[in-house]
C-alpha positions as CSV (number, residue, x, y, z in Angstrom):
1,X,-102.5,-112.1,-32.4
2,X,-102.9,-113.6,-29.1
3,X,-103.2,-116.9,-30.1
4,X,-99.7,-116.0,-32.3
5,X,-98.7,-114.8,-28.6
6,X,-99.8,-118.4,-27.1
7,X,-97.6,-120.3,-28.9
8,X,-94.6,-118.0,-28.4
9,X,-95.0,-117.9,-25.1
10,X,-95.0,-122.1,-24.7
11,X,-91.7,-122.0,-25.7
12,X,-90.2,-120.0,-22.9
13,X,-92.9,-120.9,-19.9
14,X,-91.3,-122.4,-16.9
15,X,-92.2,-123.1,-13.2
16,X,-95.8,-123.9,-13.4
17,X,-97.3,-126.4,-10.6
18,X,-98.6,-129.5,-11.1
19,X,-102.4,-129.9,-9.5
20,X,-101.4,-133.6,-8.6
21,X,-97.5,-132.9,-7.0
22,X,-98.9,-129.7,-5.1
23,X,-102.3,-131.5,-3.5
24,X,-99.6,-134.8,-3.1
25,X,-96.9,-132.8,-0.9
26,X,-99.3,-130.6,1.3
27,X,-99.8,-131.9,4.8
28,X,-103.1,-133.6,5.0
29,X,-104.2,-132.5,8.6
30,X,-103.4,-129.1,7.8
31,X,-104.8,-128.7,4.6
32,X,-108.1,-130.2,6.0
33,X,-108.2,-128.0,8.6
34,X,-108.1,-125.3,6.6
35,X,-110.7,-126.8,4.0
36,X,-113.2,-127.5,6.9
37,X,-112.3,-124.1,8.8
38,X,-113.4,-122.4,5.4
39,X,-116.8,-124.4,5.4
40,X,-118.0,-124.0,8.7
41,X,-117.9,-120.3,7.8
42,X,-119.4,-121.0,4.7
43,X,-122.0,-122.5,7.4
44,X,-122.1,-119.8,9.6
45,X,-120.8,-121.8,12.5
46,X,-119.8,-119.2,14.5
47,X,-119.1,-120.9,17.8
48,X,-117.2,-123.2,16.0
49,X,-115.4,-120.9,14.1
50,X,-114.2,-118.6,17.6
51,X,-113.0,-121.7,19.1
52,X,-110.5,-122.3,16.8
53,X,-108.9,-119.0,16.7
54,X,-105.9,-117.5,18.0
55,X,-106.7,-115.5,21.7
56,X,-105.8,-112.5,19.6
57,X,-107.6,-112.9,17.0
58,X,-110.5,-114.1,19.1
59,X,-110.0,-110.5,21.2
60,X,-110.7,-108.8,17.2
61,X,-113.3,-110.8,15.7
62,X,-117.0,-110.1,16.4
63,X,-120.1,-112.0,14.7
64,X,-121.3,-108.9,12.8
65,X,-117.5,-109.2,11.1
66,X,-117.9,-113.1,10.8
67,X,-121.6,-112.6,9.4
68,X,-120.6,-110.2,6.8
69,X,-117.1,-112.1,5.6
70,X,-119.2,-115.4,5.1
71,X,-122.0,-113.5,2.6
72,X,-118.5,-113.5,0.2
73,X,-119.4,-117.2,-0.3
74,X,-122.2,-117.3,-3.2
75,X,-125.1,-119.0,-2.3
76,X,-125.0,-123.5,-2.9
77,X,-122.8,-126.0,-1.6
78,X,-119.7,-125.8,-3.6
79,X,-119.6,-127.9,-7.1
80,X,-115.8,-128.4,-6.8
81,X,-113.0,-127.2,-3.9
82,X,-109.1,-126.8,-5.5
83,X,-105.7,-126.2,-3.0
84,X,-104.3,-123.0,-4.7
85,X,-101.2,-123.0,-2.7
86,X,-99.7,-123.3,0.7
87,X,-96.7,-121.9,2.4
88,X,-95.2,-122.8,5.6
89,X,-92.5,-121.7,7.8
90,X,-90.7,-122.2,11.0
91,X,-89.1,-119.5,12.6
92,X,-87.4,-119.2,15.8
93,X,-89.8,-122.6,16.3
94,X,-92.2,-120.9,15.6
95,X,-94.7,-123.1,12.9
96,X,-97.0,-121.0,10.8
97,X,-99.0,-121.8,7.3
98,X,-101.4,-120.5,5.1
99,X,-103.4,-122.3,2.7
100,X,-105.7,-121.2,-0.2
101,X,-108.8,-122.3,-2.0
102,X,-110.9,-121.8,-4.8
103,X,-114.5,-123.2,-5.1
104,X,-116.7,-123.2,-7.9
105,X,-120.5,-122.8,-7.3
106,X,-123.6,-122.6,-9.2
107,X,-123.3,-119.0,-10.1
108,X,-120.0,-117.2,-9.3
109,X,-116.6,-118.4,-7.2
110,X,-115.2,-117.8,-4.1
111,X,-111.6,-117.5,-3.1
112,X,-110.9,-118.3,0.1
113,X,-107.2,-118.2,2.7
114,X,-106.4,-119.0,6.4
115,X,-103.5,-118.5,8.2
116,X,-103.0,-120.6,11.1
117,X,-100.0,-121.6,14.0
118,X,-99.4,-124.5,16.3
119,X,-99.4,-124.5,19.9
120,X,-98.9,-127.6,22.1
121,X,-99.4,-129.2,19.0
122,X,-103.0,-127.7,18.8
123,X,-103.6,-125.7,15.3
124,X,-105.0,-122.2,15.8
125,X,-106.2,-119.7,12.9
126,X,-104.8,-116.3,13.2
127,X,-106.3,-115.1,10.3
128,X,-108.7,-116.0,7.2
129,X,-110.0,-113.6,4.4
130,X,-112.5,-114.4,1.2
131,X,-113.6,-112.7,-1.3
132,X,-116.0,-113.6,-4.6
133,X,-115.1,-113.5,-8.0
134,X,-117.0,-114.6,-11.4
135,X,-114.6,-116.7,-13.1
136,X,-112.0,-118.8,-11.9
137,X,-108.3,-117.5,-11.2
138,X,-106.8,-119.9,-14.1
139,X,-109.3,-118.5,-16.3
140,X,-108.6,-114.5,-14.9
141,X,-104.9,-114.9,-14.9
142,X,-104.9,-116.9,-18.6
143,X,-102.1,-115.7,-20.6
144,X,-104.6,-115.2,-23.4
145,X,-107.2,-113.9,-21.6
146,X,-105.5,-110.1,-20.7
147,X,-106.2,-106.7,-22.7
148,X,-102.8,-106.3,-24.9
149,X,-101.1,-103.2,-24.2
150,X,-98.3,-101.5,-25.6
151,X,-96.6,-102.2,-22.5
152,X,-97.2,-105.5,-21.9
153,X,-96.1,-106.2,-25.7
154,X,-93.1,-104.4,-25.6
155,X,-92.4,-106.2,-22.2
156,X,-92.8,-109.3,-23.9
157,X,-90.8,-109.0,-26.8
158,X,-87.6,-107.8,-24.9
159,X,-88.1,-111.2,-22.7
160,X,-87.9,-112.9,-25.9
161,X,-85.3,-111.1,-27.7
162,X,-82.8,-110.6,-24.9
163,X,-82.0,-114.5,-24.7
164,X,-81.9,-114.7,-28.2
165,X,-79.4,-111.4,-28.2
166,X,-77.2,-113.7,-25.8
167,X,-76.9,-117.0,-27.8
168,X,-76.5,-114.8,-31.0
169,X,-73.2,-112.6,-29.2
170,X,-72.0,-115.9,-28.0
171,X,-72.0,-117.5,-31.3
172,X,-69.9,-114.3,-32.6
173,X,-67.8,-115.1,-29.9
174,X,-66.9,-118.2,-31.1
175,X,-66.6,-116.4,-34.7
176,X,-64.0,-113.5,-33.6
177,X,-60.4,-114.0,-33.4
178,X,-59.8,-112.9,-29.8
179,X,-58.2,-114.6,-27.2
180,X,-59.3,-116.1,-24.1
181,X,-62.9,-116.6,-25.3
182,X,-64.1,-118.5,-22.2
183,X,-64.7,-115.2,-20.3
184,X,-67.0,-113.4,-23.2
185,X,-68.9,-116.6,-23.6
186,X,-69.6,-116.5,-20.2
187,X,-70.4,-112.5,-20.2
188,X,-72.5,-112.9,-23.3
189,X,-75.3,-114.3,-20.8
190,X,-74.5,-111.9,-17.5
191,X,-77.5,-109.5,-17.3
192,X,-77.5,-106.0,-14.9
193,X,-80.9,-105.1,-13.5
194,X,-83.9,-106.9,-14.1
195,X,-87.3,-106.2,-14.7
196,X,-90.6,-108.2,-13.6
197,X,-94.0,-107.5,-15.2
198,X,-97.7,-109.2,-14.0
199,X,-99.2,-110.0,-16.9
200,X,-102.4,-109.9,-15.7
201,X,-102.6,-106.6,-14.1
202,X,-99.9,-105.2,-16.2
203,X,-97.5,-104.1,-13.6
204,X,-94.0,-103.4,-13.9
205,X,-91.5,-104.3,-10.9
206,X,-87.5,-103.3,-10.9
207,X,-84.2,-104.0,-9.5
208,X,-81.0,-102.2,-10.7
209,X,-78.8,-103.7,-8.1
210,X,-78.5,-107.2,-9.6
211,X,-76.8,-109.4,-11.8
212,X,-78.2,-112.2,-13.4
213,X,-76.9,-115.0,-15.2
214,X,-79.4,-116.0,-18.2
215,X,-82.1,-113.5,-16.1
216,X,-85.0,-114.2,-18.6
217,X,-88.0,-116.0,-18.6
218,X,-91.6,-116.6,-17.6
219,X,-93.3,-118.3,-14.5
220,X,-96.3,-118.7,-12.3
221,X,-96.4,-119.7,-8.6
222,X,-99.3,-122.1,-9.6
223,X,-101.7,-122.8,-12.3
224,X,-103.9,-119.7,-10.4
225,X,-101.5,-117.0,-10.0
226,X,-100.3,-114.8,-13.0
227,X,-97.9,-115.0,-14.7
228,X,-94.7,-113.0,-14.2
229,X,-92.1,-112.3,-17.2
230,X,-88.9,-111.6,-16.3
231,X,-85.7,-109.8,-18.4
232,X,-82.7,-108.2,-18.1
233,X,-80.2,-105.7,-19.6
234,X,-77.9,-108.2,-21.4
235,X,-74.6,-106.1,-20.3
236,X,-72.4,-108.5,-21.1
237,X,-73.6,-109.2,-24.7
238,X,-73.6,-105.3,-25.0
239,X,-70.3,-104.3,-24.2
240,X,-69.0,-107.4,-26.4
241,X,-70.5,-105.4,-29.5
242,X,-69.1,-102.6,-28.3
243,X,-65.6,-104.0,-28.1
244,X,-65.2,-106.3,-30.5
245,X,-64.1,-103.7,-33.5
246,X,-60.8,-103.1,-30.8
247,X,-60.9,-106.6,-30.0
248,X,-60.6,-108.0,-33.6
249,X,-58.0,-104.9,-34.2
250,X,-55.8,-105.9,-31.7
251,X,-55.7,-109.5,-32.2
252,X,-54.3,-108.8,-35.8
253,X,-51.7,-106.5,-34.4
254,X,-50.5,-109.2,-32.3
255,X,-50.5,-111.5,-34.7
256,X,-48.8,-109.7,-37.2
257,X,-45.9,-108.5,-33.9
258,X,-45.8,-112.6,-33.7
259,X,-45.0,-112.8,-37.7
260,X,-42.7,-109.9,-37.7
261,X,-40.7,-111.3,-34.8
262,X,-40.4,-114.8,-36.4
């Protein structure tokens, strides 16, 4: 069953990041700084760690807290470290960024992130976090590596069925003798509301006050991130099928009236 779902899913997955592209567009200086900072935390170089902190964080961080945080790194040197993702913002001329890395060790993995800002051109750390996992996030968030549930299957079916229903409706608009078909062509792909499902955790979030045009699909922020399935209620297509019989009758009556007039 999981293999069949994986094949189906491949036709709907969009938006996954390419590792080479992600690394190439990441700012080199800031990315290297973040990676080195985490390495120094792993090596328990607390003097360096505190020297790079923003004053607000420096006032809060203690050696005991740094010691406890460094224990989340597995023992030994990392076999491989990859950039999971990054975010950069400039608000009111204040630059800030966050970089996340995954490292593989001989036993277990670590996921660590660093938040930073710039003051007078110098990078200052405003926060960091580390936790340990027993497998790569790529594996933990893989499509076929979750426990299937009724909720996951129902929402997956709806994600696949909704665009099919829209396309079929558009075809029947073409076959139906009604006026101003172009409006119904557009409405066939209009949905109201949105349902988002985190495939890894099964968490479901809904948004009612939104209108989407073909608002269905599956995406992931990166190859490390969980898949997010999205579908919308195809309200335009539903209205068409409700009104189709009356519209056909009206079109036929208008045609008969025109024939009688001639």
